[in-house]
N, C-alpha and C positions, 0 to 999 in steps of 0.2 A: 756072682763075683765079677768084679770091675776087669773090663779089659784094659790092659797095660801098653803105655807107647812111651818110648825114649827118643828125644831129641837129642842127637849127638849133633854138636855144632861147635865151631872153632873158637867163637867170642860170645860172651854174654850180651854185649851192646848190640850185635849182629841180629841176635836172635830177638833181642827187644824191640829194635827197628821193624825188623820184617817177617817176624814170625808169630807175634805174640797174640794176635787176633785168633788166628789157629788153634794155640794151644788153650785161650782163655774157653773157646766154644768147644773143646774136647772136655775140659773140666766141667762146664756146664751141662754137658750130655752124660756125665757121668764116668768119664775114662779115668784113670789114675795116669797122671801125666809126670815124666821123668824127664829134667834138663840136664843133660851132661855136657860141660862146656869149660872153658877155661875162664874163670871167673875174674873181673876187675874190681868192680864197686857195686855190682847189681844184684849179687846173691841174696841178700836179706830181703829185698825188694820182691823178688820172684817167691821167696817162700812165703812172704805175707800173702801174696796173691793165691797160694794154696798148691803151689808145686814142689815135687821132690827135687832137690838138687846135688849134683855130683860134680866135684871139682877134677877137670882131666888137665893133665900138664901137656898141652899140644906143643910147646916150645915153638910157636910160629914163625919165629925168625931164623930157624935153623933148619940145614939139611943135613945134619951130623947123625949118621945111623943110628949110634949109641944112644942118642938122646930119644930115638924113637921107641926106645925099650919100654920106658916108663909108661906113656899113655897106652901102648899097647897092651900091657898088663894091666893097667887100670881098667879099659875097655873090656878086656876078657873077663875080669872077675865081676865088674859089672853086670854083664849079660848073664852069666851064671846066679848071680843074685837075684836080679829082677826077673828073669825069664820073659821078656816081652814079647806081646802078642805082635807088636810092630815097632821096626825100629825104623826111625826116620833120619837119614844121614844129609847134612847139608854142609858144603863147602869141601875143599880137596882132601885135606889130612882126614876129617871125619869120614869122608867116602871111602879112601883107601884102607885107612885102619879098622874102621867098623865094618866095611863090606867084606873084607878077607876074615875076619874073625868070625863073621855071622855064618861062616860054613862049619865051624867046629862049636858053635855056641847054641844055647836054644831060643834062638830066634825064629818066631814062625814066619813072618813076612818082613819084607824090607821094602821102604820108599826111600828114593834118592833124589834130591833137588839138585839139579846142574844151574848154579846161580852164574854162569859164564866158565869159558874155561881157561882163564887165567893168563899172568904174564907168559908162561911157557908156548903160548899160542900167539904171543904177538911178537916175541923177541925171533931173529932170525940167528943163524949160525950154526956150527957142528955141534955144540955143546947143548944148545936148546933143541936141535934136532933128535939127539941121544935121549935126552929128558921125555921129549914128546913121545918116542917109541916105547920106552918103559911106561909111561902112564898110559898109552894106549893099550899096552899087554894086560896091565892091571885092571884097566877098565873092562877088557875083554872078558878075564876071569870073573870078576864081580858081576857081571852082567847075565852070568850064567846061573844065578841063584834062583831056586824054582818058583818061589811065590814073590815077584817084583814088579814094582811100578815105578818109572823113571821120570819125573817131571821136568820138564825142558820148557824154557823161557823164548827161544827164537830158533827159527829154521835152519839158521846156519849151523848151531851147535847140533840139532837133531841130525841133519845131513851128515855131517862130520862124525857123529858116533855111530850111525848107521854104517856109515864106509868104512870107518877105522877100528872101531871097537866092538863090531859085531852084535850092535844095539838091536833087538827085535821091534819092528813096529808095533806089535801087539802090547808091547810093556810100556810104550810111550803113552805120556799124558802131555799135552802143549797148554800152559797156563801164562798168561801175560805177568809175569813178574810175581810181586807179593801184594799188588793190589794198593789203592788209597783210600782212606777214609775221607768220603765226599761231605760230611759234616764238618770236620776238623777243617778240611780245605777247602772251604765256600769259595764261591766265584766272587772275585772282587773287581770293582772298575778300574781301569788303568788311569793315574791321574793325567791330567792334560799337561802338555808341556814336559813330562819327567822324562829323564834320560839316566835311568838307573839299571846297571847291568851287573848281574848276581851270576857268579859260577860257585856251586856249592858240591863239593866233593872231598875225598880223601886226598891229602896234599902229597899226591906222588906222580912220577913224569907219566905214567901210563894213561892217567884222566885227561891229559892233554893240557896240564897246567902252564908248560912253558908256551905253548901257542896262544892261549890266554893272554899272559903277560905279554907276549910279543905283539899280540894284536892291540893290547891297549897303549903300549909304547907307541906304536905306528900312529894310532889315531890321535893320540896326544900331539905327535908332531905335526899332524896336519891341522890341528886346532879343532878337532870333532870334540866338542864339551859334553862330557858324560862323567858319570860316577862309577867306577868299577869296583864292585865288592868281591873277594875271595875268601870262602867260607869253608872251614873244615879242617880236620887235625891232621898233623904229619903222621902217616902210618909207619913209623920206625922199623916195624916189622917186615914191611914189603920190600922186595929187590929193589923198586925204582923209587923209593922214598926220596924226597927232596930234603937237602938239608935245612936246618933251622937258622943258619946265618943266612942262607940264601933267601928265605922268606921274609927274614928281617930286613934285609937290604930293600926288598920291593917296598916295604912297609916305610922305611926310612927316606927312599926316594919318591915317594907317594905316587907309585905307580897304580896300586891298588891299595883300597881299605880291607885289611886282613881282620878277620874275626875266626876264633876258634868254632869247632863244632856247636850249633845252638840246638837246644832241645825242642824250641818252638819255631823250626825253620819257616813254617805258614806264614810268619808276620815278617820275615825278610822278604819272602816270595810276593807277598802284597805289596810291600813297599819297592819292589823293582818293576821296571817297565818289560825287561827281557831276560830270560833266563839262558845261558851257555853251558853246554858241556861238550868240549871238544874231545872226547874220549877215543882210545885207540882200538878199544873193543869192550863189551859190556855183555851181561846176561839179558836183562830187561831193567834200566835203571830207574831207581826210584823218583830220583829227584825230576826226571822228565815227566813221571805221571803226576808226581804233585805239582808242578808247575801248570801243568794242562789243567788240571782240577780246579786251581786257582784262577785261571783264564789267562795264561800268559804264554806269549808265542815264545818258542825256543830255537836256538841256532845250536845244532849237533853235528855230528859227522855220520857219513855214510858208511858205517860200519856194523857189524852185529850187535844186536841189541838196541843201539840207538836208532838205526833206521827202522826197527819195527816198532818204535814207541812214539815216531813222527810221522805225520803225513806230509811229505815234502809240497812245499807252497801253499798249504792249506792250515796246518797249525804251526807252522815254523820252516825254517831252512836247514837243509842238510848240506855240508860242504866237506870237501874231501879230508881224510885225517892228515895230521902233522902239516898243515897249510896254513900258518898264521894269517897271511895275506888274503885268501879266500875268507878266512872267519871275519877279518876286519872289513873287508867289501861287503859281506852280507849283513853286518852289522850297520853299516852306513846306509844299505839299502833298504832295511826294515825301517829305519827312523826316518826315511825321507816321507813315508806316507802315513800320518797319523792313522788314516782310516783304515789301513791295512793292519797296522798293530791292533786296533780294535776288532776288526773282524777275525783276524787269526787267533786272537785271545777268546772270542766268542766259540769259535770251531774247535779251539782246544778243550775247552770246558766241556761242549757235548761230545768229544770224542773220549774224555775221561767218565762221563756218566755211561756211555755204553760200553767201555773195554777195560776200564780200570778199577771199577768198584770194588772195594775190599770185601764186602760180604760175598759176591759172587766168586772171588778167589777162596775164601773160607769153605764156602759150599761145595767148591769142586775138590777141596783137599779132602772134606769129610766124607764125602761120597767115594773117594777111592782109599780111605781107611777102612770103611763100612763094607766095601766089596772084598776086600782082602782077609778080613774078620770072618766074613761069610763062608768064605773058601776054607777057613781055618777050622770051622766047626762041622 
């Protein structure tokens, strides 16, 4: 009889970009793999790949308690229908809903992936403090599940959850993000005299998009001749989403070249000289791993997640968050020295080979699942 695993995740596109290699390996190993998520356009593709799919109406853009009832009921009945050996929860709502339901449903073991602690741990103020306290309490309850492993991507998130949500060290597994395919993201030489600067992220305030734009404006004013590319979709469901009209004005005023999310981001990274991510907080950003694999220096912020993916002054530079001037100065500094760019690019590829290989990430996940299943039997 096949072992059954359910991946409960907020969005199909995120699952495809961050967890598909793990799911494919499970299929190859003879597992029955179920993907429960809010589907956009990828359900048919996942079915064709051999997965069982289940549509969950998460309503990502709402905190209306009444709209939580539908996904909670859907998840509840799904658990009783499938009776999974393992329930793997990824992102905030799946963790809260799936984690709580697991106590009253036939779930044998639970794996939780903390992919960053989200906007409520970035924003300040009384309202966000209240929300933070509520989620800490919910996490504390969920972390008491008897057969549990929690995958965490950076040390700051680990320490926070140990200190504020009662997470036990014995249940923690540290894994550097979702990894990167080193064959797809092959090392590529940086073109001589190239000045192409790429930022690829969801178009939301928390990614540091405004700092990137302000840095580009500043550099243009001082006649720093470079091409700036902003790539990504506006995440309208996110509370810090940037209005489409604002993005259109940046295009119109030729501050940046804007492109929607690209399926083959490796081609854009290869055309770039450096990659920027001025984010306010991350889990372990995939774009920084992908850029390192291609051999591109990065400039990012000294915040959780980003600082874990970059070796400062070796594979790139780290600057303070919400500081466009420091970002601009780091860009000027890196372009002053062609040898430095090439040296950092080679160091970045080496760092990716040692730390970011998706094969290693997949094998670590498989060993977690196997250890839990062995405990079940």
